[in-house]
LOPA-905839 format. One record per residue (C-alpha): residue in one letter; x negated, y, z; residue number from 1. Coordinates in Angstrom, 2 decimals, padded with zeros to 5 digits. Layout:
a X Y Z NUM $
...
//
This chain:
x -102.26 -100.66 016.18 1 $
x -100.07 -098.18 018.07 2 $
x -098.32 -099.26 021.25 3 $
x -094.85 -097.86 021.66 4 $
x -093.62 -097.18 025.19 5 $
x -092.25 -100.09 027.20 6 $
x -088.51 -100.23 027.73 7 $
x -087.63 -102.01 030.96 8 $
x -089.76 -105.03 030.18 9 $
x -089.61 -104.93 026.40 10 $
x -092.47 -103.45 024.44 11 $
x -092.86 -103.17 020.69 12 $
x -096.17 -102.92 018.97 13 $
x -096.33 -101.20 015.59 14 $
x -099.29 -102.45 013.58 15 $
x -098.63 -099.88 010.86 16 $
x -098.40 -102.46 008.12 17 $
x -096.29 -102.31 004.96 18 $
x -093.03 -104.11 004.27 19 $
x -093.26 -107.80 004.95 20 $
x -096.24 -107.34 007.22 21 $
x -096.61 -108.90 010.63 22 $
x -095.14 -107.12 013.65 23 $
x -095.07 -108.28 017.25 24 $
x -092.29 -108.12 019.77 25 $
x -092.77 -108.94 023.40 26 $
x -089.53 -110.35 024.71 27 $
x -087.73 -108.64 027.60 28 $
x -088.74 -109.95 030.97 29 $
x -085.60 -108.69 032.73 30 $
x -081.99 -108.18 031.83 31 $
x -080.63 -104.69 031.35 32 $
x -083.61 -103.49 029.37 33 $
x -083.55 -101.72 026.03 34 $
x -084.97 -103.09 022.80 35 $
x -085.97 -100.66 020.11 36 $
x -086.20 -102.08 016.60 37 $
x -088.70 -100.32 014.38 38 $
x -088.28 -101.22 010.72 39 $
x -089.44 -104.47 009.16 40 $
x -089.25 -106.91 012.02 41 $
x -087.47 -110.09 010.99 42 $
x -083.87 -109.78 012.15 43 $
x -083.87 -113.29 013.64 44 $
x -086.82 -112.34 015.83 45 $
x -085.11 -109.08 016.89 46 $
x -081.85 -110.86 017.67 47 $
x -083.71 -113.48 019.73 48 $
x -085.58 -110.76 021.61 49 $
x -082.27 -108.93 022.27 50 $
x -080.87 -111.74 024.39 51 $
x -080.46 -110.31 027.87 52 $
x -080.77 -106.63 026.93 53 $
x -077.93 -104.12 027.09 54 $
x -079.01 -101.67 024.38 55 $
x -080.62 -102.15 020.96 56 $
x -081.88 -099.19 018.96 57 $
x -082.28 -099.95 015.24 58 $
x -084.47 -097.58 013.21 59 $
x -084.82 -098.77 009.59 60 $
x -085.70 -096.81 006.49 61 $
x -082.78 -094.67 005.31 62 $
x -082.16 -096.43 002.02 63 $
x -080.39 -099.51 000.66 64 $
x -082.87 -101.89 002.26 65 $
x -082.51 -100.13 005.61 66 $
x -078.74 -100.30 005.44 67 $
x -078.95 -104.04 004.70 68 $
x -081.44 -104.61 007.55 69 $
x -079.35 -102.57 009.98 70 $
x -076.25 -104.62 009.04 71 $
x -078.05 -107.95 009.49 72 $
x -079.35 -107.04 012.91 73 $
x -076.16 -105.32 014.04 74 $
x -073.96 -108.25 012.96 75 $
x -076.06 -110.94 014.68 76 $
x -076.57 -109.33 018.08 77 $
x -074.88 -110.78 021.17 78 $
x -071.32 -109.40 021.43 79 $
x -071.87 -107.33 024.59 80 $
x -074.96 -105.52 023.22 81 $
x -074.67 -101.75 022.75 82 $
x -076.00 -100.89 019.29 83 $
x -077.45 -097.57 018.06 84 $
x -078.68 -097.05 014.51 85 $
x -081.08 -094.14 014.15 86 $
x -081.03 -092.35 010.81 87 $
x -084.56 -091.08 010.14 88 $
x -083.09 -088.84 007.44 89 $
x -081.63 -086.53 010.09 90 $
x -085.09 -085.31 011.06 91 $
x -087.63 -083.38 009.07 92 $
x -088.80 -085.37 006.03 93 $
x -089.80 -085.20 002.41 94 $
x -087.11 -086.00 -000.15 95 $
x -087.47 -089.49 -001.53 96 $
x -086.31 -090.97 -004.80 97 $
x -082.71 -090.27 -005.73 98 $
x -080.44 -093.31 -005.47 99 $
x -079.52 -094.93 -008.75 100 $
x -075.85 -095.57 -009.52 101 $
x -076.29 -099.25 -008.67 102 $
x -077.95 -098.41 -005.32 103 $
x -075.20 -095.89 -004.48 104 $
x -072.55 -098.50 -005.27 105 $
x -074.20 -101.07 -003.00 106 $
x -074.58 -098.61 -000.14 107 $
x -070.95 -097.52 -000.66 108 $
x -069.80 -101.07 000.02 109 $
x -071.39 -100.93 003.52 110 $
x -070.13 -097.35 004.01 111 $
x -066.58 -098.72 004.15 112 $
x -067.33 -100.31 007.52 113 $
x -065.93 -098.59 010.63 114 $
x -068.96 -099.27 012.83 115 $
x -072.46 -097.83 013.24 116 $
x -073.60 -099.53 010.04 117 $
x -070.86 -097.78 008.09 118 $
x -071.77 -094.39 009.61 119 $
x -075.41 -094.92 008.70 120 $
x -074.52 -095.94 005.15 121 $
x -072.28 -092.87 004.75 122 $
x -075.10 -090.64 005.96 123 $
x -077.50 -092.17 003.44 124 $
x -074.93 -091.68 000.67 125 $
x -074.34 -088.05 001.62 126 $
x -078.07 -087.38 001.45 127 $
x -078.36 -089.17 -001.90 128 $
x -082.02 -090.18 -001.66 129 $
x -084.30 -092.57 000.26 130 $
x -086.27 -091.67 003.37 131 $
x -089.02 -094.24 003.93 132 $
x -091.70 -092.48 005.99 133 $
x -093.29 -093.27 009.34 134 $
x -093.55 -089.66 010.49 135 $
x -089.78 -089.00 010.34 136 $
x -089.13 -092.34 012.06 137 $
x -091.42 -091.48 014.95 138 $
x -090.05 -087.94 015.26 139 $
x -086.45 -089.12 015.19 140 $
x -087.13 -091.86 017.76 141 $
x -089.08 -089.68 020.16 142 $
x -086.04 -088.40 022.10 143 $
x -084.95 -091.98 022.68 144 $
x -088.28 -093.12 024.05 145 $
//
């Protein structure tokens, strides 16, 4: 289990498990803190933990599933919450599987949005393949921690 740095009372623990595995979030103890979402937490748990924080950083895989997860979290956060979606595909990474036509079409639907989810989806489409690796996620998040 790797502990990620605390953010003003909110700490995330990454147990390094695969999709669907258990992750833990310690809720913020004070308002004004920042919550960093690291892929595969349940979005209801993230949204509950985000109550009372000003900033939420969402860092999902850069693929169709990540776009869907980012949208669910983004759309259910309290209205005054500042949202940032980190695209792990902008850092050094190995090329993943090319998107199928069906996957591209589904991402394109979200790419029509004018918010951070849309920008993330457009970036995924431009790249054309999935990025689902822990090393790029950690490297891309490092400047934010």
